N, C-alpha and C positions, 0 to 999 in steps of 0.2 A: 769898255763899251762906248762906242763912238756913233755919231750920227751917220757916219759912212758905212756902218755895218749893215748887213742885209737883213731883210725881214725873216729869212730862213733862220738866222741866228736868234732873233727874238722869239720865234715860234718854238725853237728847241728849248729855250729857258722858261717858257710859260709853265705855270704849275699844272695845267691840263692841256692836253693836245686834242681833247674832244671838241668837235665842232657841233655846237648846239643849233638845232634848226627846228622849223615847223613847216607844215605843208600849207599851200595857199588856200586850201578848202577847209582847213581847221578853223575853229572859232577864235576870235580875239581873246575870249575868256581862257581858252586853253593856252594860248601864247602867253598871256599875262601870268597865269599860274606857273608855267614853266620858268618864266623869267624870275618870278619871286622865289621859286624853289632853288634856283641856282644863283640868286643874287646878281643878276646881270641886267643890262639896260637895253639889250637888243638880241634878236634872233635872226639868223639867216632864213630866208624863205626858199625852200628847195622844192621844185616840182620834179620828183624823181631825183636824178643826180644834177639836174640843171639849176643854176642859180636864177631864181625868178624875182628876187627882191630882198629887202630887209625890212623887218618890223621892229620899231623901237618905241620906247616910252614916249618919245616926242610925237611919233605918228599917232599913238593912241590919244595923247592929250589934245592934239590939234585937229585930228580928223574924226576921232571917236567921241570923246567927252564933249568937246565944244560944239559938235554938230549933232549931238543927241543920238549917236549910234550905240545901242546897248551891246556890251561885250559878249553876252551869251548868244545874241542873234546875228552878230556881224562876223563875216568871214575875213580872215587875214588879208586876202588879196584885195579886199575893198578899202583897206586902210594903209597897206604897206607902201613903201617907197619902191617903185618898180624900176626906175632908172638908177642902177647902183654902180658906182665906180668900184673898180677892183684893182689889185696890184698882183704882181708875181713874187715868189720868194726871193728873186734876185733884186728887187727894188730896195733902195736904201731907207733907213729910218728917216733921214733928212727929207727925202722925196715924199714919204708918207706924211710926215708932220706938216710939210708945206701944203700938200694936197688937202689934208683935213682942215687945216687952218683957213686956207683960201676959200674952200667950198662949204665951210661951216657944218661938218658932220663929225661924229665921234667914233664911228666904227667903219672898218675897212676890210672887206673880204679879201682873202688871199687865194688866188686861183692859179693852178699850174696845169698847163695843157688841157684846159677846159674843166678840170676837176677842182672843186673847192677843197683846199688843204688847211685852211685856218681862217681866223678872224683876229685882227688886232684892233685894240681900242686906243684912243688917245692916252688913256691911263697907262696902258702897256708901254707905249713909246716914251712917255714922260718918265716912267720908272727906269727904263733902259738908259736914258740920258743921265738921270740922277745917279744911277749906279756907277756910270763911267766917271762922273764928277767926283763921287766919294772916293773911288779908287785913286784918281789923280791927286786928290787932297792928301790921302794917306801916303802916297809916294813922295809928295813934296814935303810933308811933315817929317818923313823918314830921312829925306835928303838934308833938311835943315838941322835935324837933331844928330846927324852923323851916323844914323843906323841904316842908311840906304846902302844896299849891297853894291860893292865896287864892280 
């Protein structure tokens, strides 16, 4: 697993291919409940099939709690991040890591021909890179010990 691998490869290895989302006119409380149920930090906000934004724990903390917006009375579209960067399945892990690091966000929607096909987190990408490093270490240890296949 290399940083030059595509996001399509990462999505195939994720434990779930389900894209969790919320509607823009649902309450923040509903979003937080769903995030807690699935132990995730963000939901895509879909208006029908269209990507309308992303709602994260950070959005809630900064625009909800700190500004006194009660979760049961506030709609997702009022707190969500509406300008969302996205990538295609053909983008590389390296490209996405750079984008996420430079722009300071943790979740990146994956869109193919206008359709949301997945979501990758910084954690997904770090796991991908670490897996590749572990494999390389095992190969090198095998080579050093003489058990590396000829």
